[in-house]
N, C-alpha and C positions, 0 to 999 in steps of 0.2 A: 504494500500500500504506500502511495506517495503522499506525504503530508503536505497540506497547504503551507506556503512559505511567507513569513513576514520578515522584513529587514529593518534593523535599527542601526542608524549611522550616528556615531558620536562626533559632534563637530562644534563643541562649545568652547574649546580652548582659545585663550586670548593670543597666544603665540608671541609673548614679549620678546623672545630672542630673534624674531624676524625684524624687530626695530622698524615697524611700519604701522601706519594708521589703518591699513587694510586688514580685515580679519584673516587669520592664517589660512583657512580653507579656501579663500578666494584667490590666493596667489596661484599663478597659472603654470601649468605644464602643457606644452604643445598648444598654447593659445587658448586653453580652457581652464576654468578653476579646478583645483585639485578635487574638490568635492564632487564636481560633475563627472569626473572620471570614475569615482567610486560608485556613484548612482547609476551610470551607464552599465558598469559591470554587473550590478545587482539587477537592473531592469532586464538584462539578457537572460536571467534565470526565471523570468516570468513570475516574479513575486507578486502576491496579491496586494500588498501595501508596503510602502517604504516610509519610515518615520525618521526624521532628522532631529537630533537633540542639539539645539543651538544655544549660544550664550552671548559672547562678545560680538558686537556688530550685527545683531540679529536682523535688523531691517535690511542692511546691505546684503547679507547672505540670502535672505528670502527673495530679494529683488533680483539678484544675480542668477538664481536658480528658478525663476518664475515659470520657465517653459517646461519644467519637469513636474510630473504629478507626484507630489510629496505631501505627507503630513508633517507638521512642525510642532515641536514641543520645546519650551524654554527651560533651561537649567539656570535658575537665578543665582544659586550658590554653587561654588566649585568644591564639592565634598567627595570627590573621587569617582572612579569609573562605575562602581556599584550604584552610587547615588544617581549618576547620569542615566544608566540603563533603567533604573527605577522610575524615572520621569516618563519614560516611553511605554512602560508596561501596560498602562490602562488602555492603550490603543492596540494591544496585541492579543488576539484571541487565544484561549487556552489550548485549542486543538491544532494550533499551527506550530511549525518549527520556526524558531527565531534564529536568524542569522545576524550576528553582531559584527559591524565593520567600523572603520575609522576614517573620518573625512580628510585626514592629512596623510593617508597612505594611498597614494593615487595610482600606483602601478599594479595593483592587484588585478588578476585576470578572472574572467568568467569561468574558465576551465578549472582553475584552482578552487574557486568558490563552489562550483558544482560538486567537486570531489569532497569538499568539506561538508556540504549538506548531505551528500550520500552517506558519509561516514557516521552522521548522526542517526540515520535510520529513524525508527519510531521511538526508541527508548534509550539511546546512548547520548552521552555528551561528547561532541567532537571538537577537538582543539587543533588549530593550525599552528604547528611548531616549526622551528627552523634550527639547523645546526650552523653556528657561526664561529669564525675564528676568534672574534673578540666579543664576548657576551656582556661586557660591562654596560650597566644600565638596564639590562633586561631582567625580567622575572625568569628564574630557572625552573625547568621541568624536573621534578624529583620523582624518580621511579624506585620501585622495590627491587629485590633480587631477581624477581621473575620478569622484570621489565615493565610492570604495570605502573601507570601514573598514579602517584599518591597525593601530590599537591603541587602548587606553584608558589615559590618563595621569591618575594621581591628583593631586589639588590640590597636595600638598606636593612632588611631583616634576615639576610642569609648568613649562614655560618661560613667559616673559611672553607670547609669541605664542599659546601653547596656552591660557593662562588666559582669553583673551577669547572662546574657543569657548563657545557657549551651548547646544550639543547635549550632553546629559549622559547618563551611564550610570545607570540605575535599579537595577542589580544583578540584575534578573530576566533569565533567559536559558533557552533550551531547546536541547538538543543530544543527539546519540546518546551513550549512556552509555559505550560503550567508548572513544570519542574523548575524552570528558571525563576518564575515568580516566587515560588516557595523558598528557594535558596536566597534570593535577594532580601526577603523579609527576615532572614536569619543573620544577615551581615552585621558585624560590629566594627567599630573604628579604633580598637585598642591596638594600634600599631605605631611605628615610628613616625608616620606622616599624619596620624590622626584622621585618616580617610577611610571610606568604605571601599575596600578592594574587591573588585569583581572576581579576582583570581581566587578568593577564598571559597567560591562555590565549588571548586574542584574537590576540596576536602569534604564538603557536604555531600557531593555526589558519591565519593568513596564510602562515606558513612552510610548512605542510603542504598548501597549496593548497585548503583548505576554504572554501567560500563563506560569507560573513558577511552575513546578512540582518537588516535592522532593521525594527521595527514600533513603533507609537506608541499610547499610550492615548488614549481619547476626551477625557479631561480629565487634566491633570497632577496633580490631587488624588489620583488613583488610585495614584500612585507616591510620595506624600509619606509619610515616616516620622515616628515620634514619638520625641523625645529628652527632652522636658520637658513640664510640665503645660500650658504655653501652647499647644504644638502639639497636645496631646491635646484641649484644648477647641476648637481650630480645626477639627480633623478631626471631632469630635463634631457640631459645627454643620453641617459639610459633609455628613456622613452623614444627619443629620436632614432637611436640605433636599432631599437626593436622594430620601429616602423620601416626603417631602411632595409633591414633584413627581410621583412615580409614582402616589401615591394620587389626586392631583387629576386626573391624566390618565385615571384610571379612574372619575372621577365624584364623588369626595369633595369636599365644600365645606369649606375651611379658612378661617376668618376672617383668620388671619395665619399663613402657613406658617413664618415665622421664630420663632413662639412655639408650637411643637408638638413633642412628644417621644415617640418610640416606642422602648420598651426590650423588644421582644418581637415579636409578630405581630398584625397587625390585619386583620380581614376586615369588609366592610361591604356593605350593600345599596344601593338607589337613594335619592337625595335625602337623604343623611345630612349633617348639618351639625355641625361641631365648632368651638367658640369658642376663645379664646386660652388659653394656659397649661394645656392639657390634657396629662396624662401617661398613656401607654398602657404597661402592663407585662404581661409574660407573654402569654397567648393571649386576645385580646379579639375578640368577634364582635358586630357591630351590625346589627340588621335594617333594613328599609326605613323611611325617614323618621324615623329616630332623631335627636333633637336633644340635643347635649351642651353645656352651658353652660360658662362660663369657670372656670378653677381647679379642675378635676375630675381625680381620679385613678381610673383604671379598671385593675384588675388581675385577670387570669384570670376573665373574666366574659362571660356571654352576655346580650344585651339584645334583647328582641323589638321588632317593628314599632311605630312611632309612639309610642314611649316618650320622655318628656322627662326629662333629667337636669339639674336646675337647678344654679346655681352652687355651688361650694365643697363638693362631695360627694366622699366616698371610698367606692368600691365594690370589693369583693374576693371572688374565688372563690365566685361565686354565680350564680344564674340568675334573670333578671327577664323577666316576660312582656310582652305587648303592651299598648300604651296605658296604661302606668303613669306616675305622676307622682312623681318622687323629688327631695326637697330643697326649698329650698336647705339647705346645712349638714346633710345626712343622711349617716350612716355605715352601710353594709351590710357586715357582717363575714362570714367564711367560712361556707360550708354553709347559705346561706339560699336559699330558693326562693319567689319571688313569682309568683302567677298573673296573669292579665290584669286590667287596670283596678284595680290596687292603688295606693293613695296612701300614701307616707311623707313627712311634711312636714318643716318645719325643726327641726333639732336632735333628730332621731329616730335612735336607734341600734338595730340589730336584728342578732341573731347566732344562727346555727344554728337557724333557724326556718323554718316553712312557713306562708305566708299565701295563702289562697284568694281567688277572684275577688271584686273589688268592695270589699274591706275597706280601712279607713282608719286610719292611725295618724298623726294630723295634726301633732302638735308636742310637743316636750319629753318624750319617752317613751323607755323602754328595754324592748325585747322580746327575751328570750333563752331558748333551749331550749324553744320554744313551737310548738305546732301550732294554727293559727288558721283557723277556718272562713271561709265567704263572708259578705259584707255585714256585717262586724263594724265597729263604730265604737269606737275607743279614745280616751278623753278625754285632755286635756293633762295631763302630769305623771304618767301612769300607768307603773308599772314591774312587771315580773315578777321576783320575788325568787327567782332560780334557784339560788343558791349559798349553802350553809350554812357555808362556811368550810373544808369538806373535800370535799364532793361536789356535783355538779350535779343538779338535779331538773327534772322536766318539768311544763310548764303546758299544758293542753288547753282551748281555747276553741271552743265550738260555733258554728254558723251564727247569723246575725242577733242577735248579742249586742251590747248597749250597755254600755260601762263608763265611768262618770263620771270626771271629772277627779280627779287626785291620789289615785288608788287604788293599792293594793299587793296583788299576788296572790302569796301565799307558797307556793311550790311544795314538794312536788307537790300540784297542785290541778286540778280539772276544773270548767269552767263550762258548763252545759248550753245547748242551743239556745234562742234567744229570751230568754235571761235578761237582766235589767237589774241593774247594780250601781250603787248610789248613790255620788255623789261623795264623796271622802275616806274611802272604806272600806278596811279592811285585811282581806283575805279569807284565812282559814287553813283553811277546810273547803270541800268540794265545794259548788257552787252549783246548785240545781235549775233545770230548764228553765222558761221562760215565767213566772218569778216575779221580784219585786223583792227584792234582797238588799242590806242595808247594815249597816255597823257604825259607829254614830255616837253619841258621847256627847251628853247633854242640854246645851243651851246655857244658861249661867248668867251673869247680870249681877249684880255686887256693887255695890249702891247705896252711894254715899258714899265709895267707895274712892278714894284719892289716890295718884298716882305718887310714889315716893320722890324726894327732892331732895338734891342734894349739900350737905354742910355748908358754911356760909360760913366 
């Protein structure tokens, strides 16, 4: 029989060692709060309810996690883990298995949690333990001569013999809710810290003849918590390497997995290559044979097959077609759509514009609030002047247009199909199709003119 599952997440700690105004569980790993990683791992177990025990910065925590279906319980006093769990127990049905997690242990996986819940079965207490090289600070797992768990002893209460035990308590456990409720009611705070230790329930389980089963994570990094910025950075790198390995297992080529960051979700086709120092944010989709050069930021963007993103580009909230050439040093701002075979060269910025197939903006240009046809060639230094200081205006460029270098298109303006605009022109009125239009002053040479000199 599979027991219904309830999850309790302890997230009330202030995190003073983080030296931050932000509640500890809201510090980010992979672009998302640590607490959200824990909740997603629990949600994948199809738990019927998830209760988060919060304390410091409660409004911030609830606001940051508002898109998750969660019950919230406040722990107004910090009286230990046993007291924290006690705050959540009124929300947990007796006939459920309760899974206990921690909001500052972000790399726990659903696979490990599934094994922990399975180890609890219907009547056992399941503990997630880990064997570590340095157990300092952890509660020690004390076993008898037959290897059965007898109790958990906290660091400050441990004897010299117990301190050398290197199997430690991770704090995560699973047990039938009615048993947990009864044991919590028996907790006392007669210990070095004057707190209600949840770990004391292990001794109660032994007294009551309840089996204690242990299971272990695949990697101890799953059970590591965050108490300071150094640990946060270490887990960030572990998380990124975990993702990189998963992506490479699925066929992604990473030039250096240690210099690759995902702060969202990445999907990709076949034979995709990503160079060093690329940052993925939000939802990013790469088609087949896409090549991403070094030092590129991709945020909420879709890129078609065989497109090359050259070094040092920033691309955001846009759609790029197939076989495009972007950059180097190009910036694509939100709400831009590029068709197939479009080229944006070095130091080109484009914003809220549509560019049709085969058009080129090769260098040193700004295109904003523009609809551009196919096979258009935009010369170097051309800009669309779309903002009058109060309102944005639209530029429309037809098919097969050639615009000479250093031209300005003062929106609102329309350039007809096949038009040519001479270099250095300032266009303020609509341009007819298939004609040459230019605005250029007569060149004058002042004979005999001398440049001013500084007075001696």
